[in-house]
N, C-alpha and C positions, 0 to 999 in steps of 0.2 A: 098143950105139950103132948109128947108121945105117951101112949098107954104103957103101963108096965107089963111084964110078962115076956115070953120068948119072942124076940123081935125078928128072927130070921125065918120064921115059918109062915108068915102072913101071905095069903093069896086073895086077890079080889074075887068076889062071888061072880057068877054069870051076869053079864051086863049087855045092853044093846051095843052093837058094833059102832065104830066111829062113823061109818057111813050112815047108820041109822040115827045116831045122835045129830048128825048134820041135817038129816031130813026132819027129825022130830022138832028141832029148834029152828028150822028154816035158816040154817047158816049158809053163808056163801063167802068165799074169799074175796076180799076187796082189793082190786088190782092196784089202786092208788097207794095202798098200804103194803104192797108187795107180799101179800099173804099167800102161802101155799100149804095145804094140809097133807100130812103123811098118814095114810089110812092103813098101811100094812103093818100089823103089830110085830111081825117077824123082823121088820127093818127097825122099828122103834126099839125092840129088845136088843138088836145088834148095836145101835147107837149107845144105849145105856151100858152095855157090856164094855164098850170102849172107854168108859169112865173109870174102869177098874172095879174093885170090890166096893159095894155100897152097903155091906152088912153093918147095921146099926148106925149108918151115916145120917147126917142132916143135909138135906139137899135143897138147893134154891133153884127152881126152874123158872126160866124167863120165857115169856111168850108161849104159854101152853096151848093156846087155841082150843080146839075141840077135845084135847086131852089124850092123844095117842101116846106120846112119850111119857106123859103123866102116869098112865096105866103101867107102862113098863118099869118106871121108877118105883111105883108102889109095890110091884111084885118082886123087887130086888132086895127085900130084907131090910129096908131103911128104917130108921127110928122116926124121922119126921120129914115131910116134904112141904116146903113153902112155895106157892106159885104166885107170880105177879102177872096179872093180865090187864092190859089197858082197855081192851074191847069188851064192853059190857055184854055183848051178845053171847059170849062164851061162858059167862059166869054160871048160868043154870046147869049146863052140862058138867061143869067142874064141880058144882054143888052135889050133883048126883054121885060123882066119884067120892066126894068127901063123906057123903052119907053111907057109902059102901065100905069106907075105910075109917071107922070111928077113931078119932084121936091121931090119925096119921097125916091128914092133909089140911093145911091152912091156906085159905084163898085171900089174896089181897087184890082189890080192884085198884090198880095204880099203874104208874109209868116206870119201867125199869131204869130209865135215864135219870130219874130223880129219887127213886125209892132208897131209903137208908136201911141197909141190911146189918149194920154194925151191931145192933142190939136185938136182932131177930132170933138168935140162937143162944143156948146157955153159955155163960162165961167159962164154964169148965172145959169147953171144947178148945179154948185158945191154947196155942203152942208157940214156943219161941221160934223165931224165924229160921234159926239154924237147925231146928229139929225136923223130923219127918213132917210131911203135910198133915194138917188136922183132918178129922173125919167130917169135913164139910166140903161139899162139891157144888159147882154151878154147872147146870146142863140146860141146853136150850136149842130149839129150832127157831132161829131168829128170822124175822122178816128182813129181806135183803136191804130195805131202806134204812134200817137202824143198826145193821151188824157192824159196819166200819166205825161210826161214831161211838158205839157202845164198847167195842174192843179197845179203842184208843182211851176212852174214859177209864176202863178197868186196868189198862196198862199203867196209866198215871196213878191209879189206886195202888197197884203193885209197887211202884216206885216210892210211894209215901207210906206203904204198909197200912193203909186204912181201907174203909169200905169193906168189901168182902174179904179183904186180906188183913183185917184187924184180928182174925182168928189164926193167922199164920199163912203159910204158902198154899192157900186154897187152890185146888185144881179146877180147871174149866174144860168142859167138852161141849163144843158149839158148832153149829152148822153155818156155812157161808156159801156163796156162789163159788163154784169150783175154781174160777179164776182168782178170787180173793184168797181162797185156801192155798192156792199155789204161790201167791205172793207172800203169804205169811211164812211159808217154809223155804222160800227161794234162797239158794246159796249164791255166793259170789260168782259173777259171770253169767248167771241165768238171765234170760230175757225177761223173766217175771220179777226179778229183783227190784224192790221199790222201797219207798218210805216205810210201808208196813213191815217189810222183812226186817229192817234194822230195828224199828221200835219194838217189835215182838221179841226178836232174838237176843237183844241185849239184856232183856229182863226175864225171859222165860225159855225153858226147853219147849220147843214147839214141834208137834208131830201131826202130819196129815194121816189120820188113822183109817179113813173110810171114804169111799166115793159112792154116792147114791145117784142112780140115773134120774134125770128130770121126770121121766115118765111115771116114776113111783109117786109123784105128788099130784094133788088136785087143787087148782088147775095146774096143768103141766107147765113148769117154767121153761124158758127158752134155753136154759143152761142146766148142766148137772150140778150136784151139790156136794161139797166136801165137808167132812167132819174133822175138826181140828181139836187136838188135846193140848192144853197149856199147863205146865208146871212151873211156877215161879222159881227162879234160881236163888240159891242161898246168898249169892253175891252178884250184883249186876255187873255186866261186862264193861259198862261205862259208869263211872261214879261221879256224875254231875247231875244237877237238877233236871227233871224231866223236860221242862219248858225249854231249857237251853239245848238239850239233845234234840228235841223236836225241831227247834229252829234251824240248827245246823243240818239235820237230815233233810228237812223240807227244802231248804235252799239248795243243797247238793243235787236233789232230784228235780229241780225246776226245769233243767234242760237235760233230760236223761240221755239224749242221743249225742250230746256235745261233750267236750272234755270237762272234767269236774271243776276246773278253775272258773268256768263260766258261772255256774250256779253258786258256788261258794263265794264268788266275788260280790254277790248281791247281799252278803252280810255286812258290807261296808258302804259308807257314803261315797258317791261318785268321785268326789275330789281326791280321795285317798285310796280308791278301790284297787288300782293295779298294785300299788306298793304294799298295801296291807294284805291283799290276797296272796301275794308272793311270800310275804313274811309268814302267814298262816301255814301255807303248804310246806315251806322250807323247815320251819320249826317242828311241824308235825311229821316231817319226813314222808310226804305223800307226793307221788309223781303227778304233776298238774295235767298230764295228758291221759290219765286214766279216765274212763267213762264212769259215771256214778254207779252203774251196775257192777263194776269191777272192784269197788271199794269194799273191804272186809269190815266186820264189826270192829276189829282192832285198829283199822285206819280211822274209823269214826271216833274211837276212843281218843286217839292222838289229836284229831281235829278238835274235838270238844274240849279236851284239856287245855290246848293252846288258846282256843277262842275264849275260854273262861278267863285265862290270864290276861288276855287283851281287854276283856270287859272289865276286869278288876282295875286295869291301868286307865281305862277310859269309861267312867261311869255312864256316859250317854250312849255307848255303843250298843248295848243289848236292846235298848228301846228303838234303835233304828230299824225301820221297815221300808224296804225299797219300793213296795207297791204304794204305800202312803206317800213316800217322797215323790213318786211319779205323778200321783194324783194332785198333790200340792203344786207341783211344777206346771201341770196342765191347767189347773185352775188359775194360776198366776198368769200364764200366757193368755188365757181367755179374758182375764180382767184387764191386762195391758192392752190387748187388741180392742177391747170395748172403749178404752179411754182415748185411744189414738184416733 
């Protein structure tokens, strides 16, 4: 746990630079894992400042790598920093930081997608959901390959108020490919509007707070990087189960260039598709000729509320998956052809 004493005055002692750490431990970014290192501590300081005040905070850093952002967090007056790193090559360099910051840094060699953070920090940090956010933060320079599945997982945690959000409305400051960052904040009518836009915005206040040029990273990615700040809302804008919202949103964006009734129709078995899609759109008061990118969060709220009622009336409806239905139909045709 954190050491007692004045928590806002700690500064790391002189240490090898991140570039020297990379050389010392013979580290290199693995392209298959979409790893990119940020060496400029002025930029890592800037990312950490975008998280807000970290004085006496408990911080969970994901994917610390060689420890650039880790250093900036440790210098931000935090009470304790917990880092979770899957790649064992980075552990010795992080251990060097831990030795330089006694009692401040805990290192877990594990996978952020499966790590349980609910019991990692003191119970006393927990806040009621309606209260201000707790003094717990998530910060991370995520490998591009895990950023989207991880944010979807955390958004589901927000909806259930568990995982990192067992402490309350824990704030997150995370890096994404700039295009993904733009999708997360995209407003109605934007060409970047997507499934991610709706899933993030119905649960959180989402801000694109910083863009970092790709050339700042080693190796240089082909794209720039966006830093996005998330604060969970006290009340979600759609009050339906996460999986139901996800299903409606995914289907709506199946055919993003076509009218929304095309994708939404895939919520229903083919035999009743036209009739039930018409009923869904009529009861939700949504124009069937709007494109998916033109649908607001409040449109999706109405669609999800009506779809929920339809599922309550037909217990088999929610389990329907048009891709599985297509696959079964294709297998049946092949089987029939084989018998003829």
